[in-house]
C-alpha positions in Angstrom: 9.5 -41.2 -76.6 7.3 -41.5 -72.9 4.7 -41.4 -75.5 5.6 -44.4 -78.1 6.1 -46.0 -75.4 3.0 -46.0 -73.0 0.4 -46.0 -76.1 0.1 -49.1 -75.4 -1.5 -48.6 -72.4 -3.7 -45.6 -73.5 -5.1 -48.1 -75.6 -6.5 -50.5 -73.7 -7.7 -48.4 -71.9 -10.2 -46.3 -74.5 -11.3 -50.9 -75.2 -12.1 -51.2 -71.5 -13.9 -48.4 -71.1 -15.9 -49.2 -74.3 -16.9 -52.2 -72.7 -17.9 -51.2 -69.7 -20.4 -48.7 -71.3 -21.6 -51.0 -73.6 -22.7 -54.1 -70.9 -24.1 -50.5 -69.0 -26.3 -49.8 -71.7 -27.3 -53.8 -72.2 -28.2 -53.9 -68.8 -30.4 -51.7 -68.4 -32.5 -51.8 -71.5 -33.0 -55.6 -70.4 -34.8 -54.4 -66.7 -36.4 -51.5 -68.6 -38.1 -54.6 -70.9 -38.2 -56.5 -67.9 -40.0 -53.7 -66.2 -42.4 -52.8 -69.4 -43.7 -56.4 -69.5 -45.1 -56.2 -65.8 -46.5 -53.3 -66.1 -48.5 -55.3 -69.9 -49.4 -58.3 -67.8 -50.4 -56.5 -64.5 -52.7 -53.7 -66.3 -54.5 -56.7 -68.9 -57.7 -58.2 -67.1 -57.8 -60.5 -70.6 -54.8 -62.2 -70.0 -55.3 -65.0 -67.0 -51.5 -67.6 -66.3 -53.9 -71.1 -66.0 -53.9 -72.2 -63.4 -54.8 -76.0 -63.3 -54.7 -80.2 -62.7 -56.5 -80.6 -66.6 -54.8 -78.2 -68.1 -50.8 -78.3 -68.8 -49.3 -75.3 -70.3 -45.7 -75.1 -70.4 -43.2 -72.6 -69.2 -45.0 -69.0 -69.1 -48.6 -70.1 -71.1 -50.9 -67.2 -70.9 -54.5 -67.9 -71.7 -56.8 -65.5 -72.7 -60.9 -65.2 -72.0 -61.4 -63.3 -75.3 -61.8 -67.1 -76.7 -65.4 -67.7 -75.2 -67.1 -64.3 -75.9 -68.6 -66.0 -78.0 -70.8 -69.0 -79.6 -72.3 -69.4 -83.3 -75.0 -67.5 -83.8 -77.6 -70.9 -83.8 -77.1 -71.6 -80.2 -77.9 -67.4 -79.6 -80.7 -66.3 -78.0 -83.0 -64.2 -80.2 -83.2 -60.0 -79.9 -86.6 -60.3 -78.6 -85.9 -62.9 -76.2 -83.0 -60.9 -74.9 -85.5 -58.2 -74.4 -88.3 -60.2 -72.0 -84.9 -61.2 -70.2 -83.7 -58.0 -69.8 -87.3 -56.0 -68.6 -87.6 -59.4 -66.7 -84.3 -58.7 -64.4 -85.6 -54.9 -63.8 -88.9 -55.9 -62.5 -86.9 -58.2 -60.7 -84.8 -56.2 -58.4 -87.8 -54.0 -58.3 -89.3 -56.3 -56.9 -86.8 -57.0 -54.5 -85.7 -53.4 -53.4 -90.1 -53.5 -52.8 -89.8 -56.0 -50.7 -86.4 -55.2 -48.2 -87.7 -51.1 -47.7 -91.7 -53.6 -46.5 -89.9 -56.0 -44.4 -90.6 -54.5 -41.0 -92.9 -53.3 -40.1 -94.3 -55.4 -42.9 -96.4 -54.4 -45.8 -95.3 -56.4 -48.4 -98.3 -56.9 -49.9 -100.2 -53.2 -49.9 -96.3 -52.3 -50.6 -95.7 -54.2 -53.1 -98.1 -55.7 -55.3 -97.6 -53.4 -58.2 -94.8 -54.5 -58.4 -95.2 -58.1 -58.3 -97.8 -58.2 -60.5 -95.3 -56.8 -63.5 -93.2 -59.0 -63.0 -96.0 -62.2 -62.7 -96.9 -60.6 -65.8 -93.2 -60.7 -67.4 -92.7 -64.3 -67.1 -95.5 -65.3 -67.8 -94.6 -63.8 -71.6 -91.4 -65.8 -71.0 -92.9 -69.5 -70.1 -95.4 -68.4 -72.5 -96.0 -70.9 -75.7 -96.6 -68.6 -77.6 -95.2 -66.9 -80.5 -92.7 -63.2 -80.4 -91.5 -61.9 -83.3 -90.3 -64.0 -85.8 -91.9 -66.8 -85.0 -89.9 -67.0 -81.9 -91.0 -68.9 -78.4 -88.7 -67.8 -75.3 -89.3 -70.7 -73.1 -87.4 -73.3 -74.3 -84.4 -71.0 -74.5 -84.9 -68.7 -71.1 -86.5 -71.6 -69.0 -85.1 -74.8 -70.1 -82.1 -74.5 -72.2 -79.7 -75.6 -69.0 -79.7 -77.5 -65.8 -80.0 -74.9 -63.0 -83.4 -72.8 -64.9 -82.0 -69.8 -63.3 -85.1 -67.5 -64.3 -87.3 -69.8 -63.3 -85.8 -70.5 -59.8 -86.1 -66.6 -59.6 -89.3 -65.8 -59.6 -90.3 -69.3 -57.9 -88.4 -67.9 -54.9 -90.7 -64.6 -55.2 -93.6 -66.3 -55.4 -93.3 -68.7 -53.0 -92.4 -65.1 -50.4 -96.5 -63.8 -51.6 -97.6 -67.5 -51.1 -96.7 -68.1 -47.9 -97.6 -63.4 -47.2 -101.3 -64.5 -48.6 -101.5 -61.5 -50.2 -103.1 -62.6 -52.2 -106.4 -62.0 -49.9 -105.8 -58.5 -49.5 -105.0 -57.7 -53.1 -107.9 -58.4 -56.0 -107.5 -59.3 -59.1 -105.5 -58.3 -61.6 -103.5 -56.4 -58.8 -105.4 -53.4 -59.7 -105.5 -52.0 -55.5 -106.7 -53.5 -51.8 -110.0 -55.4 -51.5 -112.8 -53.6 -49.1 -112.1 -55.4 -45.9 -108.3 -54.1 -45.8 -109.6 -50.4 -46.3 -111.6 -51.1 -43.9 -109.0 -52.8 -41.4 -105.9 -50.0 -42.1 -108.7 -47.7 -41.7 -109.8 -49.4 -38.2 -106.4 -49.1 -37.2 -105.5 -45.7 -37.5 -108.3 -44.6 -35.6 -107.1 -47.0 -32.7 -103.3 -45.8 -32.8 -104.3 -41.9 -33.2 -105.9 -42.9 -29.7 -103.1 -44.3 -28.9 -100.7 -41.5 -29.9 -102.9 -39.3 -28.5 -102.6 -40.6 -24.4 -98.6 -41.7 -24.5 -97.2 -39.1 -23.1 -99.4 -39.4 -20.3 -101.3 -41.5 -17.6 -101.8 -44.3 -19.5 -104.8 -45.1 -17.0 -106.7 -42.5 -19.5 -105.4 -44.5 -22.3 -106.8 -47.9 -21.4 -109.9 -46.2 -20.9 -110.5 -44.2 -23.6 -109.0 -46.4 -26.8 -110.5 -48.9 -24.7 -113.8 -49.3 -27.2 -111.5 -48.5 -30.4 -109.3 -51.2 -29.9 -112.2 -53.5 -29.0 -113.8 -52.9 -32.2 -110.2 -53.5 -34.1 -109.9 -56.8 -32.8 -113.5 -57.4 -33.2 -112.6 -57.0 -37.2 -109.3 -59.2 -36.7 -111.4 -62.1 -35.8 -114.1 -61.7 -37.9 -111.4 -61.2 -40.5 -109.5 -64.9 -39.1 -112.6 -66.2 -39.3 -113.1 -65.3 -43.5 -109.4 -66.1 -44.3 -109.7 -62.4 -45.5 -106.3 -61.7 -44.1 -102.8 -61.8 -44.9 -99.5 -61.1 -43.2 -99.7 -57.6 -43.1 -102.8 -57.1 -41.8 -101.7 -60.1 -38.9 -98.7 -58.3 -38.3 -99.8 -54.7 -38.0 -102.4 -56.4 -35.6 -99.5 -58.2 -33.2 -98.1 -55.2 -32.9 -100.6 -53.2 -31.7 -101.9 -55.9 -29.3 -97.7 -55.9 -27.9 -98.2 -52.0 -27.1 -101.9 -52.7 -25.6 -100.3 -54.8 -23.1 -96.4 -54.9 -23.0 -96.5 -50.6 -23.6 -99.4 -49.2 -21.8 -99.9 -52.5 -19.7 -103.5 -52.1 -19.8 -106.7 -55.1 -19.8 -109.1 -55.7 -21.8 -111.9 -57.4 -20.4 -114.1 -59.3 -22.7 -117.5 -60.1 -22.4 -117.9 -63.7 -22.6 -115.7 -63.9 -19.4 -119.5 -64.2 -16.8 -120.7 -66.8 -18.8 -118.3 -69.0 -19.2 -116.8 -68.9 -15.6 -120.8 -70.0 -14.3 -120.5 -73.1 -17.1 -116.3 -73.7 -15.2 -118.9 -73.7 -12.1 -121.5 -75.9 -13.0 -118.9 -78.2 -14.5 -117.4 -78.3 -11.1 -120.1 -79.1 -9.0 -121.1 -81.3 -11.0 -119.8 -84.6 -9.9 -120.3 -83.1 -6.3 -124.0 -82.8 -7.4 -124.2 -86.3 -9.1 -122.2 -88.4 -5.9 -124.5 -86.6 -3.9 -128.3 -88.0 -5.8 -126.1 -91.5 -5.3 -125.8 -90.9 -2.1 -129.4 -90.4 -1.6 -130.9 -92.8 -3.7 -129.1 -95.7 -2.0 -130.1 -94.4 1.2 -134.2 -94.3 -0.6 -133.9 -98.5 -1.4 -131.9 -99.1 2.4 -135.6 -97.4 4.1 -137.4 -99.9 1.0 -135.1 -103.2 1.9 -137.7 -103.4 5.4 -140.9 -103.4 4.3 -143.9 -103.8 6.5 -144.8 -107.0 4.3 -142.2 -109.5 5.6 -144.0 -108.8 9.4 -146.8 -109.6 8.5 -145.7 -112.7 6.9 -144.0 -113.6 9.4 -146.6 -113.0 12.5 -149.0 -115.4 10.1 -146.6 -117.9 9.4 -146.9 -117.7 13.3 -150.3 -118.3 13.4 -149.8 -121.5 11.3 -147.4 -123.0 13.8 -149.6 -121.8 16.4 -153.0 -123.7 15.0 -151.0 -127.4 13.7 -149.4 -127.0 17.7 
């Protein structure tokens, strides 16, 4: 009898439990979906939310960068030009790496002339008017197709470094090797540095005495190359460092042979005004003596005689 009285209560209890379980399941499903969506957006590199003052997307609008991945075939460069551009990039990187390692001490010309020659050759192929395979010229497509002209700009910077370094004075034509003058200077420099290394741990007085001839020969050779315009930045930098070692580190002096003639000429020029004024003074005194001449006295005597006769 009591069971039938409590049956409505049991029905309500079952219904409420089912409703509670359904709501919990819906919430779990919604949260899982949201988490999966966030993970998908964070892991996708090609999907970007656009925030631009020009392009105004709608709410939750997404923009894919894959839309800009290709252009019509007639606007793309040929395979031949693409290969040249790839080779240019490789040789450009090789030359830059060589410049960095040759920065201090400066050995730009003697270490990097071959890599620069290779870079110049590939650039000449790109900028040439000659047609490649399939009657294709890469000059317009690679050098003049945009306002920046990146390939030309990159090569111009490297060419400017080569020009300012005066490497053309130390490298033979065709970038084959160093010139004979450069090789001879390097040999003379090595002899001087070897002498420095021999005495640098000991008494520097002996270094200044025993290495004086080698250092003098190196200076004379450098002066001749400077006059003949046959030196580059490598030679200039190495000579500056050698002079710094000689004068500053080892505290050596290098008296020059032309010091005596210079002192003699300077002394003569110093005493020249004294000689001039002395000669002028003597000449003026001689003129004063000539003003008092016996002829004046004779003429005065003659005038007195004439007056006596008249009287």
